[in-house]
C-alpha positions in Angstrom: 8.8 18.1 -23.5 10.4 15.2 -25.4 13.7 15.7 -23.5 12.0 15.5 -20.1 10.9 11.9 -20.8 14.5 10.7 -21.3 15.5 11.8 -17.9 16.1 9.2 -15.1 13.9 9.4 -12.0 16.6 9.9 -9.4 14.5 9.2 -6.4 13.6 5.7 -7.7 17.3 4.6 -7.7 18.9 2.4 -5.1 22.1 3.7 -3.5 24.2 1.3 -5.6 22.5 2.4 -8.8 23.0 6.1 -7.8 26.7 5.4 -7.2 27.0 4.0 -10.8 25.2 7.0 -12.2 27.5 9.4 -10.4 30.6 7.7 -11.8 29.0 7.8 -15.3 28.6 11.6 -15.1 32.1 12.1 -13.8 31.4 12.6 -10.1 32.9 10.9 -7.1 30.9 7.9 -5.7 30.6 9.5 -2.3 28.3 12.1 -3.8 25.7 9.4 -4.3 25.5 8.8 -0.5 25.0 12.6 0.1 22.3 12.9 -2.6 20.6 9.7 -1.3 20.4 11.0 2.2 19.1 14.4 1.1 16.3 12.6 -0.8 15.4 9.8 1.6 16.5 10.9 5.0 16.4 14.7 5.0 13.4 14.7 2.5 14.7 17.6 0.5 12.1 19.3 -1.7 14.5 19.7 -4.7 18.1 19.7 -5.8 18.7 23.3 -4.7 18.0 22.3 -1.0 21.1 20.0 -1.1 23.4 22.6 0.4 26.6 20.5 0.6 26.6 20.0 -3.2 28.3 22.5 -5.5 26.0 24.7 -7.6 27.6 23.1 -10.7 26.7 19.6 -9.5 23.1 20.7 -8.7 22.7 22.2 -12.2 24.1 19.0 -13.7 21.6 16.9 -11.7 18.7 19.2 -12.8 19.7 18.7 -16.4 19.9 14.9 -16.2 17.3 13.7 -13.7 13.7 14.3 -12.7 13.1 14.9 -9.0 9.7 13.5 -8.1 7.7 15.5 -5.5 4.0 15.1 -4.9 1.7 18.1 -4.5 -0.9 18.1 -1.8 -4.3 18.6 -3.4 -6.6 18.0 -0.5 -6.5 16.8 3.1 -9.5 15.6 5.1 -9.0 15.3 8.9 -11.3 13.2 11.0 -12.9 15.0 14.0 -13.3 11.5 15.6 -9.8 10.1 15.7 -7.4 12.5 13.8 -7.1 10.2 10.8 -5.9 12.2 7.8 -6.8 11.3 4.2 -4.5 12.9 1.6 -5.1 13.5 -2.1 -1.8 13.9 -3.9 -1.2 15.2 -7.4 1.4 13.5 -9.6 3.6 15.2 -12.3 1.3 14.0 -15.1 -1.9 15.4 -13.5 -3.1 12.0 -12.1 -4.1 11.9 -8.4 -3.7 9.3 -5.7 -4.8 8.8 -2.1 -2.9 8.0 1.1 -4.1 7.8 4.7 -2.4 8.6 8.0 -3.8 6.6 11.0 -2.6 7.4 14.5 -2.3 4.5 17.0 -0.8 4.2 20.4 2.1 2.3 18.9 2.9 5.0 16.4 1.9 6.6 13.1 0.8 4.3 10.3 0.5 5.4 6.6 -1.5 3.5 4.0 -0.3 4.2 0.5 -1.4 3.6 -3.0 0.7 1.5 -5.4 -1.2 2.3 -8.7 -3.3 5.1 -10.1 -6.6 3.2 -10.1 -6.7 -0.6 -10.2 -7.7 -3.3 -12.7 -8.7 -6.0 -10.2 -12.4 -5.2 -10.1 -13.1 -6.2 -6.5 -16.8 -5.4 -6.0 -16.7 -3.5 -2.7 -13.8 -1.1 -3.7 -14.1 2.3 -5.2 -10.5 2.3 -6.4 -11.3 0.0 -9.2 -14.4 1.6 -10.6 -12.5 3.6 -13.3 -9.9 0.8 -14.0 -6.2 1.1 -14.0 -4.4 4.2 -15.3 -0.8 3.3 -14.6 1.7 1.9 -12.1 3.3 4.2 -9.5 7.1 4.6 -9.6 9.1 3.7 -6.4 9.6 7.5 -5.9 5.8 8.2 -6.1 5.2 5.5 -3.5 7.9 6.8 -1.2 6.8 10.4 -1.6 3.4 9.6 -0.1 5.2 8.7 3.2 7.7 11.6 2.9 5.0 14.3 2.3 2.9 13.0 5.2 5.9 12.8 7.6 6.8 16.4 6.7 3.2 17.5 7.0 2.8 16.3 10.6 6.4 16.7 11.7 6.4 13.3 13.3 8.1 10.0 12.3 6.1 7.4 10.4 6.7 4.0 12.0 4.4 1.7 10.0 3.6 1.5 6.3 0.8 -0.5 4.7 0.6 -0.9 0.9 -3.1 -1.3 0.9 -4.5 1.9 -0.8 -5.5 2.0 -4.4 -4.0 -0.6 -6.7 -2.8 -4.2 -6.5 0.9 -4.1 -5.3 1.7 -7.4 -6.9 0.6 -6.0 -10.2 3.4 -3.4 -9.9 6.0 -5.9 -8.7 9.4 -4.5 -9.6 8.6 -1.0 -8.4 7.1 -2.4 -5.2 10.4 -4.3 -4.4 12.5 -1.2 -5.1 10.2 0.9 -2.9 10.6 -1.6 0.0 14.3 -1.7 -0.3 14.7 2.1 -0.3 12.2 2.6 2.5 14.0 0.1 4.7 17.5 1.2 3.8 19.8 2.5 6.6 20.6 5.6 4.5 16.8 6.4 4.2 13.9 6.5 6.6 15.2 3.0 7.8 11.7 1.7 8.5 11.9 -1.9 9.6 10.6 -4.4 7.0 8.7 -6.0 9.9 6.7 -2.7 10.1 5.8 -2.9 6.4 2.6 -4.8 5.2 1.9 -5.6 1.6 -1.6 -6.5 0.7 -2.6 -8.7 -2.3 -5.9 -10.0 -3.7 -4.1 -13.3 -4.4 -1.8 -13.2 -7.5 -0.3 -16.6 -6.8 2.9 -16.5 -9.0 3.9 -13.1 -7.5 3.2 -14.2 -4.0 5.6 -17.1 -4.4 8.2 -14.9 -6.0 7.8 -12.4 -3.2 8.4 -15.2 -0.6 11.8 -15.8 -2.3 13.0 -12.2 -2.1 14.6 -12.5 1.3 12.4 -9.8 2.8 10.8 -9.7 6.3 7.6 -7.9 5.2 4.1 -8.9 6.4 1.9 -10.3 3.7 -1.8 -9.6 3.9 -4.2 -11.5 1.7 -7.6 -10.0 0.7 -9.6 -13.2 1.4 -13.2 -11.9 1.9 -14.9 -15.3 1.4 -14.4 -18.8 2.7 -14.9 -20.6 -0.6 -14.4 -20.0 -4.3 -18.1 -19.6 -5.1 -18.6 -16.5 -2.9 -15.1 -15.2 -3.6 -15.8 -15.1 -7.3 -18.9 -12.9 -6.8 -16.7 -10.4 -4.9 -13.3 -10.7 -6.6 -12.7 -11.4 -10.3 -9.2 -12.5 -9.5 -10.7 -15.7 -7.9 -11.5 -16.9 -11.4 -7.8 -17.1 -12.2 -6.5 -18.3 -8.9 -8.6 -20.7 -6.8 -8.4 -20.6 -3.0 -6.4 -23.8 -2.7 -3.6 -22.3 -4.8 -3.8 -19.0 -3.0 -3.5 -20.7 0.5 -0.7 -22.8 -0.7 1.2 -19.6 -1.7 0.4 -18.3 1.9 1.9 -21.4 3.4 4.9 -21.1 1.2 5.3 -17.5 2.3 5.3 -18.5 5.9 7.8 -21.3 5.3 10.2 -19.0 3.5 10.0 -16.0 5.8 8.6 -17.2 9.2 6.1 -14.2 8.9 2.5 -14.9 9.8 0.1 -14.0 7.0 -2.8 -11.7 7.7 -6.2 -12.6 6.2 -8.3 -9.6 5.4 -12.0 -10.4 5.5 -14.5 -7.6 4.7 -17.9 -8.3 6.2 -20.7 -7.6 3.8 -24.2 -7.9 5.2 -26.1 -10.9 3.8 -23.1 -11.9 1.5 -20.3 -13.4 3.7 -21.2 -12.5 7.4 -23.3 -15.4 8.6 -22.2 -18.3 10.9 -22.1 -20.8 8.0 -19.4 -18.6 6.4 -17.7 -18.4 9.8 -17.7 -22.2 10.1 -16.3 -22.6 6.6 -13.6 -19.9 7.3 -12.6 -21.7 10.5 -12.2 -24.9 8.7 -10.3 -23.3 5.8 -7.7 -21.6 8.1 -7.3 -24.0 11.0 -3.8 -25.2 10.0 -2.7 -21.8 8.5 -0.1 -19.7 10.3 -1.8 -16.4 10.3 -4.6 -14.3 11.8 -7.9 -12.9 10.5 -8.5 -9.2 10.3 -12.3 -8.6 10.2 -13.2 -5.4 8.4 -16.7 -4.0 8.6 -17.0 -2.9 4.9 -17.1 0.8 4.1 -20.2 1.4 2.0 -19.7 3.2 -1.3 -22.6 4.7 -3.2 -21.8 3.0 -6.5 -22.4 -0.4 -5.0 -25.4 -1.7 -2.9 -23.3 -3.4 -0.3 -24.3 -2.8 3.3 -22.0 -3.1 6.4 -22.7 -6.0 8.7 -24.3 -4.8 12.0 -22.3 -4.9 15.2 -23.9 -8.0 16.5 -23.2 -10.0 13.3 -19.5 -8.8 13.5 -19.2 -9.9 17.1 -20.9 -13.3 16.5 -18.6 -13.9 13.6 -15.5 -13.0 15.6 -16.6 -15.1 18.6 -17.2 -18.2 16.4 -13.7 -17.9 14.9 -12.1 -17.5 18.3 -13.9 -20.6 19.7 -12.5 -22.5 16.8 -8.9 -21.5 17.6 -8.5 -18.8 14.9 -6.5 -15.7 15.9 -8.9 -12.8 15.0 -9.1 -9.0 15.4 -11.7 -6.5 14.2 -10.1 -3.6 12.4 -10.8 -0.4 14.2 -12.7 1.9 12.0 -10.7 5.0 11.4 -11.8 8.2 9.8 -15.5 7.2 9.5 -16.6 10.9 9.2 -14.3 11.4 6.1 -14.3 9.6 2.8 -13.3 6.3 4.4 -13.3 3.7 1.6 -10.3 3.2 -0.7 -10.6 5.4 -3.7 -13.6 7.5 -2.6 -11.8 10.9 -2.2 -10.0 10.5 -5.5 -13.2 9.5 -7.3 -15.1 12.5 -5.9 -12.2 14.8 -6.9 -12.2 13.5 -10.5 -16.0 13.8 -10.8 -15.8 17.4 -9.6 -13.1 18.1 -12.1 -14.9 16.3 -14.9 
């Protein structure tokens, strides 16, 4: 078992890193391109599937590298809209969730970036058991690869908005984005990738400087620090003024509009006073608001805002010049909220 842990995770390497590795083990650099395409374009299940490599090379690769593949533990399919919620098993026995949402404009996958989460947001099931560990780039990519293979259709949009705080797994997130958008891989446009954060300011600023064209989504959920602190512990470390400054910086550096995620919780942040405060807060920001009727989870007593409150809130923002959409509810008849399916699975196992 000890030997296993010293192996390099080959699916987490960039093409350049893989070329260096091939030279180190006495292989020609062009082999790296072949292996990379097998992993990230042809989505090979293992080294043995790489038919244009010699048996000797395949055996050498098996001896020196781990080849990450997720196992499909459970799939729930919505009878309403075809949304699929996947539970994937990792090599160490941990489980994570991913969601496939079908839209007119293509197939969108929402992936997890961590096993669990340590951010403690009060309306989220992902965080109830804390953070177990970060996901490797390969484990983030594999969620997309397995879903694409399962449905036999191309994935066109990726949202890093499942369990975990992506900015809390920063280096692996960057490597994941670069491999996913590489021409030798699935070649998904960076403009079709959205990364969500609850507002870790130093990482948001660093992310703005990476030269990417990714959409940044901020989990805002309140128009002021007082309400935000009751919902999101991270607000104690980074006040809204600093978070919005980082959003402005992101727009300046990338030209990409920021999305402000706002989960509407009945009686907490869904009245017109909050709508007025939110309008004022965002009036000079380059971005748009995505209103999310919160998915109730049984461990919390939060209740979803009713339809009229949601529409009133939306209309108020629009009248005040704020770009706003209501997120379409997908998969309402399956375990909709982030972390619910995983939590139920762990409870059954426990």
